[in-house]
N, C-alpha and C positions, 0 to 999 in steps of 0.2 A: 660970554659968558665964560668966565675963568674962576676955577676953585683949584687949591693948593693943599695938598697932605702931606705933612713931613713923614715918612715912613721909617720906622726903624727897623723893622723886620727886613724891608729891602734896601737898607741903607741910603736911602736918596728922597728927594723930593718927587711927587706925582702931583702933575700937572693937568687937570681934567678942564674940557674945553667942548665949545659947542661952535665950530668954527663956520657950519653954516646956518641953519634956519632947525634944525632937529636934533641931528645925531651926537652922541657924546664920544669923546676920542680921549684917550689919556697917552701920554708919552712915554708910555712902559718900554718900548723899545728905542728909548733914545730922540725920537723923532715929535716933531708938535703937532697941533691940528690933524688934517687929514691925512697925514703920514704918519701918525701915532697909531696907538691899537684900537681899535673900535669897541666900546662895551656893550655886552650882552647879557642876559638875564642869568641869574643863578651865580654871579660872579665871574662867569667867563669870558672869553674871546670870542668865540663862535657862536652862532645860533640865531636866537629872536634878539635883535638890535634895542638896546636901550636909546630913549630920547628924551629930550625936555625943549618945550617950545616958549615957556614963559619967561618973566622977567624978575621972578623972585630968587635973590641969591641965597636965602637961607633955604629954599626948596631945593634948588640945584645943588645946594652943600649937602643935602641930604640925603639926595639921590645916589651923590659920589659916595658920601662914607657907607651907605649900606651897602652897596656894591664892593668897594674895597674891604669891607670886614668880609664878605661872601668869598671874595677872590682870596684872600687869604687863607680861607677853609679849604682852599683846590688845589696851593700850591704845597 
């Protein structure tokens, strides 16, 4: 599952993906899939990891958007 957010704040597109069966990654370091950064609760990149194992694109997009908004508050 993949979701892309065009970030004006960061000046680039961020691609969120679930390359395996559960954990969500973002290409914040310029690398995609499991080489990207793993999402964690509270908009962080460390700590309790976030995951998604469903097939609903809207639900996955909502998780990514919530994380992204929290992430912007941490930078």
